[in-house]
N, C-alpha and C positions, 0 to 999 in steps of 0.2 A: 504493500500500500504506500510506503514512503519512497518508493523508487529504488531502494537498495537491493542488490543481489543477495540471495541466500549465501551463507558463509562459504560453502564448498564451491559454489559458482564463482564467487569473488576470488577465492584462492586460485582456481583454475585460470581465471582471466589474468590475474597478476603474474602467475607463472609463465603464461604464454607471452605476455607483454615483456617480461624480463628476458625470455629466451630470444625475442626479436627475430623470429624465423622468416618473416615476410609472409609469403603465401603458405597456407597449411594444406597438407595432403588429406583432405576431408575423408576420402574413402579409405585411407590407410592409417587413420589415427584412432588409437584405442584408449579407453579410460578404465583404469583398474584401481579401485580404492579399498582400503581396509576399514572395516567398521564392525563394532561389536554392539549388540543389543539395539541397533537402529537409533535409539534416542528416547528421551523422556516423553516426546509427543505421542508415540505409539502406545506407551503404557498409560498415559493420561486418558487416551480415548478408551482404553479398556475399562477404566473406572466408569466412564459414561455408559458403556455398554452393559455394565453390571446393574443398571437401574432396576430391571425386573426383579432381581434378587433383593435389592434394597427395599423395593416397594413391598415385597412379600413380608419382609421382616417388620417394616413399619405397620403394615396392615394387621399382622398378628398381634402386635403390641396394642394397637388401638382397639382390637376386639377384646383383648384381655382387660383393657381399661373401661370396657362396656360403653364405648362411644356409639351413638346411633349411626346407622348406615349413611345417612345424608351428611352428617358431620364428618364421618370417616372419609368419605369421598372428597369432601372439600379440603380436608387436611392433606390428603394424599396429592391432590392437584397442586396445592401450594408448595408442598415439599418437593414434588417433581420439578416444578419451575425453578426453585432455588438450587436443587441438586444439579440440574443441567445447565444453569446459567453460566457456570464457570468454563464450560466446554463449547467450542464452536460446533455448529451442526455438521454432520458427516456429509462429505461430498467427494467428488473424484479427486480433488486436490489433496485433501488431508488424508484420504485413503492411501494415495501414492506416497505421501510424505511420511507415513508410518512404516514403510517397507524399506529395509536396508538396500535391497537390490535396485531401488529407484534412484539412489544417490548418484551412482555412476551414470545411470540411464538418462537422468535429467541433464547432466552436463553434455552428454552426447546429443540430446535433443536441442539444447540451447545453442551449441556451436555447430550442429549439423555433422558431427563426427559419425562415421559409419564403419569404423574398424573394430567395433566390439566394445561393450561396456558392461562391467559387472563388479560386484564387491566380494571380498574375501574376509573371512572371520577366523582369526587365529589368536583371539584374546589380545594380550599385550603385544604380540608380534604381527598384528594384522597389517600395519603399514609396511613393515619390511617384507612380508609375504606378497603384498601387492607389487612391490618393486621386483621381487624375484619372478613373479608371474609376467611382469612387463618385459624383463630381460629375456625370458624364455620366448615370448612372442616375437621380440625383435630378432633374437638369434635364429629362430625358425622362419623368419620373414612372414609371420602372420600379420604383422603391422610394420609400418615404417616410422611411426612416431607414437609415443605413449605418454599419457599423463598418469602418474602413480603417486600414491600417498595414502593419507587416511584422515578421517574426521571422527571426533568423539564429542558428543554433547549429551552425555548420559548422567549428569549429576542430579539424580533424583532419589527418592526414598528407596526404591528397589535396590540400587547399588549401595547407597550409603548405609542403610540399615543392615543390609546383608553383610557387608564388609565389617561393620561394627560388631555384629553378632559373633563373627569368627575371630575377632580380635586382631584384624589386619590394619585398622586405622590408627594412626598416631594421634596422641593428644598433645604433642609437642613438636619440636623440630624433627624433620626426617633425617635420620642418620644412616645413609646407605653404606653397606659394607662395614658396619661398625658393631662392636659388641654391645653397644648401648642402644641399638636399633629397637624401636618399639612400634613400628608400623609405618604406613605411607599415607599420603593425602592425594586422592585422585584429582585430576584436572581436566579441563576441556580445551579443545583446539582443533585446528585443521592445517594440514600441510600437504603441498603437492609439488612434485618435481616433473620436469619435462625430460624424457629420455629418447635418445637416438643411438643407432649403431655408431661406434667411434669413427669408422672410416667415412660415414656419411656426414657426420658433424665436421670433420676436418675438411672434406671436399666442399661443404657448403659454407665454410668459414664461420661457423657458429662459435660463440663463446662457450668454453668448456670449463665447468667448475670442478668436475671430478670424473674419474673413470672407474666403473665397477668391473673388477677383474674376475670375481667369482662370488657365488652365493651358496651357502650351505645351510641346511636346516635339519631338525630332528624332532622327535617327540620323546617323552620320558619313559614310555613303556609302562612298567609297573612302578616307576619311581614316584608317581603321584599325579593327581589331577590339577590341584591348584598350587601346590608347593613346588618351588624350583628344585631340580635334581642336578647335582654336580656332574654325574656321568652323562646325563642326557644333554646338558648344555655343552659339555666338553666335546661330545660327538658332533654337534652342529658346528662348533668352532673348527674342529679338525677337518671336517668336510669342506668348509669355506677356504681354509688354507690350501687344501689339496687342489680344489678347483681353480683357485687363483694362482697356483704354482708359486706360493710364497713359503718361506720358512718363518718360524717365530722370530728370528733375528732381523727380519726385514721390516718389521712393523714398529713404528715409533709411538703410536697412540692407539689405545683400545678404548672404545666407548661401550660401557656395559649397561645392561638393564638391571638396576638394583631395586628390589622391591621395598627395601627399608624394613623388612620384617626380621625378627631375631634369627630365623632360619637362614 
């Protein structure tokens, strides 16, 4: 309504402007984004959809209070109006807005990209998985340009209460890789990068920020569902070094994903 682009559209536009590619290969541009849980909007709508259950609970209570049928109906009408007033009516726009698969699809729709668009969900590694998927697509020439990254706008009770119940949230500073670690604090944001094959970027005289030499990933097997596993994470690192043809002595800086939990 105010003329601004949604967050992930704006990030895509800024990334493309920064890349300064000139004409875009619309038919060969793919959009792959990481996302977990879609966002709080989808879960907010679920509350609205639960009105029939809430109505039944209210009605049973009013019957127990021996309210006459006409008074009961009037109360239920007013309660329904107030209950639903916090939520927008359901239409084709907010239906699509509650689906994570639409995040990439709407970028394709806005820019007219036809090289494929989808989301991947690997929890905290979703953004990196999207980049890995984009690299595979470029390497296999399924696309010639890719927008990859992730968006997370999920700070709502579902996440916060859930993490609090399992003791994962910190009530103080986040101390990553520290014996005093007491949990983490989740955040929201969006980031997108523009990827091309290196030889194409050189030929087109594009500004190159970095080169991805290899990507490796793993799962923890029986190591755990939500807790990090040292053998599982070591396996991913080892695979990345192997695919990039690096030794551990070649790398000057390692950026790690630290949960900030005691484990």
